N, C-alpha and C positions, 0 to 999 in steps of 0.2 A: 769838547775842548777845542779851542782855536790856538793854533801855533804859528810862529814865524820861525822858519828854518834858514840859517845862514851858513855859508862856507867862506873862509877867509884865507889870506896869505900866510897865516900862522899855522896852517895845516890842520885846522880844527873845524868841525861842524858844531854849531850851537843851535839849541832849540829854546825859544823864548815863549812864555805865556803871552798871547796877543793882547789880553786885557790889562795885565799888570805890567808887562814889559820885563818881568824878571826872568833871569836865566834859569831854566829848569833842568837841562841836560847838556852834555858836551861829549864829543868823541874826537880824539886826536888820532890822526893817521899814523899808524905805527911804522910806516915806511918813510917817514920824514919828508913827505912831499904833499903838496896841496891836492885837494880833491878836484878832479878835472870835469866831473859830471855829477849832476844831482837831480833826483826826481822824487817828488812826494807822492806816495800812493795813499790817497785819502781813504780808499775802501778798506785797507788793511792797517792804516795808521803807521806806515813804515816809510823811512827815508832810504832810498837806494842811492849809493854813491859809487863813483868810479875814480880811479887815479891813473897817473901816467905810466905806472908799471903794469897795468892790466888787471888790477884787483877790483873785485866787486864786493861791496859791503852792503848789508841790509841791517838797518838800525830800527828796532821796534820801539816806537814812542810809548806805547802803553806798558810794555815790559821794562822800559827804560834801560835797554841793553842791546848790544850787537847780537843778532841771531844768526848771521851768516857772514862769512868772509872767505873768499877764495880767489886765487889768481886764475882767471878764466881765459885771458889772452896775454900776449907778450907786448902788445902795443898799447898806447894811451887810449883810455875810454873817454870819448869826447862828449857823448850825449846818451841819455838813457830815457826810454819811454816804455809804457806797458800797453799791450793790447788786452784790455779787460775781457773781451769776448773769448779769447783763446788762452788767457793767462800766460802770455809769452812776454818776455822782456826783449826789447830792441836795443842793441848797443851800436852806436855809431863810432866808427873808427875813421881815420884819415881817408881811407880809400874804399870803404864798404860799410854795410850794415849787417850785423849778425843777429839772429833770433835765438833765444834760449827759452825752453819750456820750464815753467815754474812748478816745482813739486813742493806743496805746503804740508805742514803738520806731520813731518816724518820724524819718528822718535829715534 
């Protein structure tokens, strides 16, 4: 599948089918603010999002649902990246970068 992922000023992330252009999924930020960081993890078909309150969200496109949400910091998350070799997530803040180890498939 090919997807187009967007975030907008209405505090929502949308996933569109790239071929048809139709909206397939949507996630509204429950904290009533826009998403300030977004990263698409193609290997796991997941969208990682951050907001200005320090929350990290992981939306699984194949499962069509949010699989993780937690406030990991108290400052705005400005950028998200993944080091696939170590399975770590890099989070950029205003004054530093923090690294978080990913633990997957925990029941």
